[in-house]
N, CA, C and O of each residue as an XYZ file, in Angstrom:
680
protein
N     151.931    170.481     97.139
C     153.170    171.402     97.392
C     152.431    172.306     98.205
O     151.237    172.556     98.039
N     153.243    172.846     99.184
C     152.986    174.415     99.798
C     153.802    175.471     99.570
O     154.983    175.397     99.230
N     153.205    176.399     99.750
C     154.196    177.591     99.148
C     153.910    178.480    100.149
O     152.871    179.141    100.175
N     155.101    178.550    101.284
C     155.201    179.211    102.842
C     156.417    179.654    102.849
O     157.464    179.143    102.450
N     156.198    180.615    103.319
C     157.822    181.450    104.054
C     159.026    181.748    102.647
O     160.243    181.928    102.700
N     158.212    181.711    101.612
C     159.376    182.086    100.504
C     159.735    180.832     99.813
O     160.535    180.707     98.886
N     158.935    179.795    100.476
C     159.706    178.126    100.010
C     158.529    177.537     99.385
O     157.371    177.793     99.714
N     158.961    176.573     98.282
C     157.665    175.727     97.774
C     158.167    174.336     98.210
O     159.069    173.827     97.545
N     157.653    173.668     99.289
C     157.845    172.258     99.797
C     157.107    171.451     99.433
O     155.877    171.430     99.454
N     158.036    170.541     98.978
C     157.006    169.157     98.414
C     157.104    168.050     99.227
O     157.796    168.347    100.201
N     156.637    166.640     99.280
C     156.657    166.000    100.104
C     155.909    165.787    101.496
O     156.302    166.443    102.461
N     155.026    165.046    101.615
C     154.465    165.275    102.578
C     154.589    165.502    104.146
O     154.141    166.353    104.914
N     155.314    164.485    104.276
C     156.449    164.601    105.715
C     157.429    165.367    105.636
O     157.783    165.789    106.737
N     157.990    165.705    104.820
C     158.992    167.932    105.143
C     157.575    168.863    105.434
O     157.450    169.718    106.311
N     156.680    168.486    104.554
C     155.697    170.023    104.748
C     155.121    169.486    106.404
O     155.456    170.214    107.339
N     154.602    168.719    106.599
C     154.264    168.149    108.192
C     155.631    168.564    109.271
O     155.220    169.033    110.332
N     156.552    168.508    109.213
C     157.692    168.906    109.836
C     157.956    170.216    110.254
O     158.052    170.730    111.368
N     158.098    170.836    108.586
C     158.175    172.150    108.510
C     156.777    172.938    109.187
O     157.037    173.590    110.199
N     155.698    172.946    108.854
C     154.824    173.774    109.880
C     154.844    173.656    111.266
O     154.848    174.564    112.097
N     154.859    172.012    111.504
C     155.279    171.285    112.845
C     156.293    172.709    113.917
O     156.135    173.498    114.849
N     157.350    172.220    112.891
C     158.673    173.208    113.539
C     158.452    174.918    113.926
O     158.917    175.519    114.895
N     157.561    175.465    112.790
C     157.137    176.764    112.657
C     156.024    176.908    113.574
O     155.817    178.119    113.661
N     155.186    176.255    114.318
C     154.107    176.618    114.899
C     154.499    175.707    116.387
O     153.618    175.651    117.245
N     155.665    175.101    116.611
C     156.181    174.887    118.020
C     155.365    173.781    118.377
O     154.797    173.868    119.465
N     155.167    172.671    117.637
C     154.388    171.524    117.726
C     155.635    170.154    117.579
O     155.318    168.974    117.426
N     156.740    170.555    117.649
C     157.398    169.668    117.815
C     158.759    169.041    118.536
O     159.876    168.571    118.319
N     157.806    169.397    119.554
C     158.577    169.072    121.026
C     159.587    170.119    121.549
O     159.909    171.183    121.019
N     160.000    169.591    122.677
C     161.052    170.861    123.350
C     162.405    170.454    123.599
O     163.205    171.063    124.309
N     162.658    169.149    122.831
C     164.155    168.862    123.611
C     164.178    167.803    121.844
O     163.182    167.375    121.261
N     165.260    167.695    121.522
C     165.909    166.763    120.132
C     165.383    165.275    120.925
O     164.788    164.516    120.160
N     165.512    164.864    122.130
C     164.557    163.872    121.950
C     162.871    163.611    121.811
O     162.154    162.621    121.665
N     162.704    164.786    121.915
C     160.813    164.908    121.803
C     160.724    165.111    120.432
O     159.642    164.944    119.870
N     161.961    165.532    119.665
C     161.914    165.579    118.208
C     161.535    164.315    117.460
O     160.684    163.994    116.629
N     163.002    163.467    118.418
C     162.853    162.114    117.499
C     161.874    161.185    117.800
O     161.637    160.274    117.007
N     161.093    161.330    119.163
C     160.118    160.888    119.429
C     158.953    161.083    118.616
O     158.245    160.173    118.185
N     158.810    162.129    118.452
C     157.629    162.665    117.457
C     158.005    161.951    116.045
O     157.399    160.962    115.633
N     159.043    162.555    115.377
C     159.103    161.546    114.231
C     158.945    159.873    114.077
O     158.424    159.145    113.232
N     159.624    159.666    115.260
C     158.826    157.915    115.448
C     157.281    157.819    115.107
O     156.772    157.271    114.130
N     156.873    158.256    115.793
C     155.016    158.359    115.980
C     154.288    158.985    114.321
O     153.344    158.671    113.595
N     155.090    159.739    114.321
C     154.714    160.526    112.739
C     154.727    159.044    111.748
O     153.819    158.496    111.123
N     156.169    158.698    111.923
C     156.249    157.293    110.784
C     155.581    156.422    111.232
O     155.484    155.617    110.305
N     154.853    155.915    112.368
C     154.093    154.817    112.844
C     152.907    154.890    111.915
O     152.453    153.989    111.210
N     152.392    156.436    112.078
C     151.417    156.894    111.761
C     150.951    156.872    110.358
O     149.858    156.548    109.893
N     152.211    157.359    109.700
C     152.141    156.968    108.000
C     151.830    155.591    107.429
O     151.115    155.368    106.452
N     152.614    154.505    108.351
C     152.721    153.085    108.351
C     151.296    152.503    108.144
O     150.970    151.674    107.294
N     150.118    153.383    109.544
C     148.999    152.782    109.336
C     148.250    153.382    108.180
O     147.512    152.798    107.386
N     148.601    154.763    108.232
C     147.603    155.500    106.897
C     147.974    154.818    105.782
O     147.057    154.533    105.012
N     149.141    154.461    105.472
C     149.162    154.001    103.934
C     148.383    152.623    103.424
O     148.508    152.133    102.302
N     147.621    152.153    104.406
C     146.689    151.108    103.718
C     145.339    151.944    103.674
O     144.479    151.628    102.852
N     145.151    152.950    104.500
C     143.720    153.817    104.460
C     143.847    154.496    103.456
O     142.798    155.018    103.076
N     144.842    154.724    102.794
C     144.494    155.311    101.686
C     144.104    154.946    100.441
O     143.770    155.707     99.533
N     144.157    153.731    100.418
C     143.559    152.682     99.123
C     141.840    152.887     99.520
O     140.972    153.047     98.663
N     141.661    152.853    100.584
C     140.104    152.228    100.989
C     138.755    153.097    100.291
O     137.658    152.646     99.962
N     139.231    154.377    100.208
C     138.187    154.912     99.063
C     137.867    154.161     97.689
O     136.804    154.111     97.072
N     138.879    153.698     97.451
C     138.984    153.161     95.768
C     138.782    151.712     95.778
O     138.666    151.052     94.745
N     138.733    151.122     97.222
C     138.165    149.575     97.272
C     136.346    149.623     97.145
O     135.499    148.949     96.559
N     136.344    150.815     98.048
C     135.043    151.159     98.156
C     134.325    151.510     96.920
O     133.150    151.157     97.023
N     134.581    152.069     95.796
C     134.421    151.930     94.831
C     133.945    150.379     93.772
O     133.028    150.346     92.951
N     135.003    149.099     94.174
C     134.733    148.305     93.697
C     133.626    147.485     94.047
O     133.379    146.521     93.323
N     132.938    147.710     95.017
C     132.165    146.826     95.429
C     132.362    146.205     96.861
O     133.300    146.590     97.560
N     131.388    145.145     97.346
C     131.408    144.577     98.739
C     132.566    144.119     98.889
O     133.396    144.638     99.635
N     132.766    143.078     98.192
C     134.156    142.186     98.631
C     135.320    142.632     98.598
O     136.017    142.440     99.595
N     135.846    143.309     97.526
C     137.193    144.264     98.000
C     136.953    145.088     99.219
O     137.692    144.931    100.191
N     135.847    146.071     99.249
C     135.537    146.689    100.652
C     135.577    146.171    101.836
O     135.707    146.881    102.833
N     135.444    144.543    101.905
C     135.402    144.174    103.183
C     136.978    143.870    103.382
O     137.759    144.167    104.286
N     137.118    143.205    102.253
C     138.563    142.526    102.508
C     139.759    144.098    102.925
O     140.753    144.158    103.650
N     139.250    144.875    102.310
C     140.165    145.835    102.783
C     140.050    146.239    104.087
O     141.056    146.402    104.778
N     138.453    146.499    104.689
C     138.504    146.643    105.990
C     138.873    145.525    107.248
O     139.203    145.792    108.404
N     138.737    144.475    106.748
C     139.709    143.325    107.166
C     141.162    143.871    107.588
O     141.698    143.946    108.694
N     141.534    144.169    106.504
C     143.229    144.364    106.330
C     143.360    145.674    107.396
O     144.347    145.778    108.123
N     142.479    146.465    107.408
C     142.650    147.821    107.929
C     142.187    147.369    109.571
O     142.524    148.025    110.557
N     141.525    146.376    109.612
C     140.797    146.191    111.471
C     142.226    145.407    111.684
O     142.817    145.803    112.688
N     142.794    144.542    111.066
C     144.087    143.992    111.389
C     145.395    144.747    111.478
O     146.314    144.351    112.195
N     145.457    145.732    110.813
C     146.843    146.554    111.086
C     146.629    147.596    112.324
O     147.564    148.066    112.972
N     145.211    147.891    112.556
C     144.870    148.623    113.751
C     144.843    147.867    114.973
O     145.089    148.437    116.036
N     144.636    146.939    114.942
C     144.939    145.783    116.219
C     146.106    145.325    116.483
O     146.281    144.678    117.515
N     147.100    145.566    115.628
C     148.507    145.480    116.035
C     149.127    147.122    116.490
O     149.753    147.314    117.532
N     148.812    148.173    115.512
C     149.310    149.498    116.074
C     148.525    150.073    117.292
O     149.161    150.650    118.173
N     147.098    149.934    117.386
C     146.558    150.651    118.047
C     146.959    150.279    119.726
O     147.081    151.246    120.478
N     147.069    149.507    120.039
C     147.432    149.073    121.791
C     148.857    149.759    121.750
O     149.108    150.526    122.680
N     150.035    149.523    120.553
C     151.055    149.960    120.787
C     151.166    151.635    120.874
O     152.031    152.115    121.607
N     150.459    152.329    120.271
C     149.829    153.868    120.438
C     149.325    154.040    121.733
O     149.609    154.933    122.531
N     148.425    152.952    121.887
C     147.916    153.384    123.400
C     148.710    153.104    124.369
O     148.440    153.751    125.381
N     149.776    152.244    124.494
C     150.859    152.070    125.429
C     151.705    153.494    125.293
O     152.029    154.224    126.230
N     151.911    153.646    124.236
C     152.914    155.345    124.577
C     152.230    156.377    124.921
O     152.708    157.393    125.425
N     151.182    156.201    124.696
C     150.331    157.567    125.224
C     150.561    157.035    127.292
O     151.226    157.764    128.028
N     150.022    156.006    127.714
C     150.108    155.173    128.801
C     151.274    155.669    129.326
O     151.241    156.302    130.381
N     152.782    155.379    128.465
C     153.770    155.450    129.059
C     154.146    157.037    129.380
O     154.744    157.226    130.439
N     153.868    158.102    128.620
C     153.739    159.444    128.959
C     153.271    160.084    129.419
O     153.429    161.278    129.167
N     152.265    159.557    130.542
C     151.365    160.041    131.303
C     150.062    160.200    130.802
O     149.482    161.266    131.012
N     149.447    159.186    130.092
C     148.175    159.373    129.537
C     147.632    160.932    128.862
O     146.434    161.120    128.651
N     148.389    161.697    128.648
C     147.960    162.805    128.012
C     148.240    163.408    126.617
O     147.470    163.998    125.860
N     149.144    163.196    126.522
C     150.422    163.535    125.401
C     151.024    162.565    124.652
O     151.687    161.861    125.414
N     151.093    162.262    123.727
C     152.344    161.153    122.896
C     153.448    161.288    122.849
O     154.183    160.445    122.335
N     154.050    162.867    123.604
C     155.066    163.353    123.330
C     155.083    164.475    124.469
O     154.185    165.306    124.606
N     156.128    164.394    125.198
C     155.867    165.755    126.032
C     155.088    165.692    127.093
O     154.749    164.672    127.695
N     154.683    167.253    127.416
C     153.815    167.653    128.227
C     152.816    168.443    127.743
O     151.896    168.906    128.416
N     152.978    168.580    126.697
C     152.201    169.375    125.475
C     152.248    169.034    124.474
O     153.158    168.330    124.037
N     150.837    169.619    123.537
C     150.627    168.876    122.500
C     151.612    169.186    121.372
O     151.947    170.358    121.201
N     152.149    168.115    120.508
C     152.638    168.194    119.458
C     152.309    167.815    117.944
O     151.109    167.605    117.766
N     153.038    167.695    116.926
C     151.720    167.521    116.244
C     152.203    166.009    116.068
O     151.893    165.568    114.961
N     152.818    165.195    116.804
C     152.252    163.627    116.937
C     151.201    163.194    117.543
O     150.808    162.029    117.581
N     150.604    164.362    118.150
C     149.181    163.903    118.595
C     148.303    164.106    117.587
O     147.324    163.379    117.419
N     148.635    165.271    116.725
C     147.305    165.676    115.832
C     147.685    164.422    114.769
O     146.631    163.836    114.522
N     148.485    163.983    114.262
C     149.067    162.931    113.264
C     148.272    161.660    114.033
O     147.708    160.984    113.173
N     148.116    161.277    115.008
C     147.897    160.606    115.859
C     146.636    160.408    115.734
O     146.272    159.261    115.474
N     145.691    161.412    115.876
C     144.199    161.497    116.095
C     143.705    161.414    114.221
O     142.596    160.921    114.018
N     144.129    161.658    113.564
C     143.789    161.917    112.336
C     144.070    160.514    111.688
O     143.407    160.279    110.677
N     144.861    159.639    112.066
C     144.847    158.050    111.517
C     143.903    157.461    112.331
O     142.975    156.785    111.886
N     144.115    157.709    113.649
C     142.724    157.055    114.538
C     141.289    157.159    113.519
O     140.661    156.200    113.070
N     140.989    158.643    113.312
C     139.736    159.015    112.726
C     139.430    158.431    111.558
O     138.269    158.206    111.215
N     140.653    158.092    110.732
C     140.323    157.828    109.475
C     139.835    156.179    109.851
O     138.819    155.753    109.303
N     140.486    155.434    110.654
C     139.874    154.179    110.887
C     138.654    153.932    111.377
O     137.824    153.141    110.929
N     138.552    154.776    112.501
C     137.522    154.703    113.006
C     135.739    155.275    111.913
O     134.601    154.905    112.202
N     136.064    156.052    110.929
C     135.737    156.588    109.683
C     135.467    155.462    108.691
O     134.514    155.501    107.912
N     136.271    154.537    108.745
C     136.104    153.317    107.394
C     135.767    152.100    108.424
O     134.787    151.472    108.022
N     136.190    151.702    109.377
C     135.905    150.429    110.273
C     135.097    150.434    111.064
O     134.624    149.342    111.380
N     134.397    152.144    111.980
C     133.586    151.728    113.138
C     134.267    152.199    114.245
O     135.405    151.873    114.584
N     133.470    153.036    114.836
C     134.004    153.277    116.347
C     134.540    151.933    117.115
O     135.578    151.981    117.775
N     133.853    150.858    117.003
C     134.474    149.223    117.879
C     136.026    149.690    117.547
O     136.798    149.627    118.504
N     136.616    150.204    116.145
C     138.059    150.007    116.223
C     138.634    150.518    117.721
O     139.630    150.040    118.264
N     138.056    151.257    118.101
C     138.997    152.422    119.059
C     138.363    151.955    120.908
O     138.735    152.394    121.996
N     137.362    150.969    120.572
C     136.820    151.127    121.959
C     137.608    150.540    123.160
O     137.426    150.769    124.356
N     138.392    149.847    122.657
C     139.350    149.145    123.796
C     140.749    150.395    124.042
O     141.748    150.131    124.713
N     140.601    151.244    123.596
C     141.689    152.475    123.695
C     141.336    154.206    124.398
O     141.512    155.302    123.866
N     140.895    153.924    125.504
C     140.411    155.077    126.161
C     141.492    156.355    126.193
O     141.240    157.559    126.237
N     142.452    155.847    126.165
C     143.436    157.164    126.621
C     143.591    158.215    124.905
O     143.681    159.427    124.715
N     143.555    156.890    123.837
C     143.495    157.762    122.208
C     142.159    158.070    122.170
O     142.138    158.965    121.325
N     141.172    157.928    122.493
C     140.036    158.501    122.509
C     139.735    159.893    123.113
O     139.054    160.795    122.626
N     140.607    159.847    124.650
C     140.472    161.093    125.198
C     141.458    162.060    124.078
O     141.239    163.157    123.564
N     142.207    161.447    124.010
C     143.226    162.464    122.795
C     142.804    162.884    121.734
O     143.241    163.937    121.271
N     141.807    162.118    121.072
C     140.952    162.394    119.811
C     140.481    163.705    120.469
O     141.083    164.761    120.269
N     139.232    163.603    121.374
C     138.370    164.739    121.867
C     139.404    165.286    122.284
O     138.735    165.659    123.248
N     140.630    165.795    122.543
C     141.170    166.967    123.465
C     141.602    167.604    121.800
O     141.250    168.775    121.659
N     142.222    167.053    120.711
C     142.785    167.445    119.792
C     141.048    168.044    118.865
O     141.108    169.134    118.297
N     140.221    167.568    118.836
C     139.287    168.020    118.334
C     138.571    169.070    119.146
O     137.659    169.701    118.613
N     138.884    169.280    120.277
C     138.361    170.467    120.807
C     139.026    171.578    120.855
O     138.575    172.435    121.615
N     140.121    171.859    120.171
C     140.769    173.012    120.118
C     140.388    173.539    119.157
O     140.241    172.807    118.178
N     140.091    174.890    119.018
C     139.529    175.898    118.168
C     140.181    175.840    117.199
O     139.555    175.881    116.140
N     141.263    175.754    117.151
C     141.804    175.763    115.293
C     141.439    174.621    114.699
O     141.003    174.851    113.571
N     141.431    172.893    115.132
C     141.051    172.040    114.532
C     139.425    172.403    114.383
O     138.819    172.026    113.381
N     138.912    172.980    115.194
C     137.304    172.833    114.972
C     137.045    173.921    113.709
O     136.341    173.621    112.745
N     137.714    175.229    113.851
C     137.483    176.114    112.390
C     137.729    174.974    111.293
O     136.826    174.613    110.538
N     138.953    174.462    111.264
C     139.770    173.602    110.159
C     138.252    172.790    109.237
O     137.716    173.021    108.153
N     137.986    171.752    110.389
C     136.996    170.550    110.056
C     135.520    171.331    109.674
O     134.636    170.719    109.075
N     135.351    172.870    110.127
C     134.073    173.517    109.504
C     134.625    174.307    108.425
O     133.861    175.217    108.103
N     135.587    174.267    107.831
C     135.822    175.431    107.161
C     135.952    174.746    105.607
O     135.690    173.545    105.673
N     136.259    175.153    104.342
C     135.891    174.747    103.237
C     137.248    173.856    102.480
O     137.213    173.131    101.486
N     138.395    174.216    103.352
C     139.736    173.212    103.398
C     139.775    172.223    103.742
O     140.699    171.554    103.280
N     138.893    171.585    104.664
C     138.588    170.021    105.173
C     137.480    169.351    104.145
O     136.336    169.637    103.793
N     138.570    168.158    103.812
C     137.623    167.124    102.832
C     137.495    165.982    103.078
O     138.440    165.195    103.137
N     136.095    165.639    103.296
C     135.844    164.307    103.901
C     136.717    163.278    103.369
O     137.752    163.474    102.731
N     136.231    162.215    103.674
C     136.412    160.907    103.484
C     136.048    160.526    101.787
O     134.920    160.552    101.292
N     137.073    160.243    101.221
C     136.463    160.010     99.649
C     135.344    159.222     99.025
O     135.314    157.995     98.934
N     134.235    160.243     98.519
C     133.688    158.974     98.146
C     133.419    158.532     96.274
O     134.530    158.687     95.767
N     132.760    158.232     95.548
C     132.973    157.380     94.341
C     133.209    158.644     93.475
O     133.919    158.489     92.481
N     132.739    159.785     93.708
C     132.926    161.010     92.849
C     134.525    161.396     92.928
O     135.187    161.865     92.002
N     135.008    161.073     94.318
C     136.338    161.653     94.398
C     137.018    160.664     93.624
O     137.685    161.071     92.673
N     136.971    159.442     93.859
C     137.636    158.263     93.013
C     137.626    158.116     92.075
O     138.332    157.209     91.634
N     136.819    158.913     91.176
C     136.627    159.040     89.639
C     137.643    160.398     89.102
O     138.394    160.397     88.127
N     137.337    161.756     90.278
C     138.400    162.580     89.985
C     139.779    162.048     89.875
O     140.399    162.369     88.862
N     140.394    161.248     90.792
C     141.199    161.236     91.430
C     141.975    160.179     89.885
O     143.032    160.486     89.333
N     141.218    159.139     89.552
C     141.480    158.542     88.556
C     141.839    158.901     87.622
O     142.906    158.534     87.130
N     140.874    159.915     86.982
C     140.696    160.700     85.686
C     141.796    161.380     85.922
O     142.320    161.413     84.809
N     142.544    161.991     86.708
C     143.376    162.983     86.898
C     144.900    162.147     86.641
O     145.952    162.752     86.435
N     144.788    160.746     86.694
C     145.706    159.916     86.538
C     145.882    158.879     85.409
O     146.682    157.954     85.264
N     144.710    159.414     84.547
C     144.610    158.721     83.606
C     144.230    156.980     83.449
O     144.485    156.079     82.650
N     143.469    157.149     84.727
C     143.185    155.408     85.031
C     141.949    155.298     85.116
O     141.333    156.345     85.313
N     141.292    154.219     85.017
C     139.460    153.830     85.244
C     139.730    152.985     86.531
O     140.480    152.041     86.781
N     138.683    153.808     87.350
C     138.338    153.042     88.495
C     138.460    151.801     88.106
O     138.225    150.883     88.891
């Protein structure tokens, strides 16, 4: 839940879109907005698999290896498509001629896959790597990553805490 502007927002995608619109990161036209939405949904599809990765790591090498292989397979399908979208738009931004929330979400998804599966995951996608460097160089992003608000990938302690909160065992 996010409390902002007198609202109590729930649902991650609704929150992301509200904040993107508020920060003028939603594109310059209705066409840009729908392109951002499509990329955001594709990122969500890719990340749905990554979300469970920390929990697979806690079960041992066999489940972790299987999870990593699933992620590599998924990224091998999506990554080149994302690269093609970026190339078709001129190679600098996913949508339009300025940064949008689609760029930030793309970098988030890509970074998670790199951290879970290794840098070779993106080695054949130079435009996406350039986008990642560009987004990471933004002062606000740098400040966030260095802040207490940034959480690194989940470790075993994180998995235990989540499972305890949900009343489940790891």
